[in-house]
N, C-alpha and C positions, 0 to 999 in steps of 0.2 A: 252608173252600173260599175261594179267591180269585177275584176278578172284575176285569174292566177294561172301560172304555167306549171304543168306537171307532165313529165315524160315527153317534153318538147311539143306539147299541145296546149292551146289556149282554151281555158274553161271559164264559164261564168261563175260568180260567187253570189249567192249560194247556187250550187249546181242543181239542175232540175232532176227529178226522180228518174227520168229515162237515161241519165248519164250515171254510170257506175263509179266514176272517179270521185274520190273524197279528198278535200284539202286537208293537209297535215300542217306543215310548217312553211309552206310556200308563201312568198311575198305577195300581198294583194296590190294590185295596180289599177289605175283608172284609165289607162290608154291601151290600145292594141298595138303591140310592137310588130315590126316588119320581120318577115322570114320565119314566122312561127305558124305551124299548121293549126287550123282551128278545129276544135271538136265539133263534129256534125250534130251531136246530141245537144250541145249547149248553145251553139252559135247560130243555128238555122231555125227558121220559123216552121213549126209543125202544126198540122190541123188540130184545132181544139185549144191552142194556146190563147191565153187572155191577152188582149191588146191594151 
């Protein structure tokens, strides 16, 4: 899974529809860094998500 950081929040790439954040030129990474707040829409499990 790939991630990107925008506005000091960690988001999944590609971002799910429920997250309004769009990746522009942010660096993609494959690890979750420390000290970065996680986007609740991207990083948490929601009912109806495919497993």
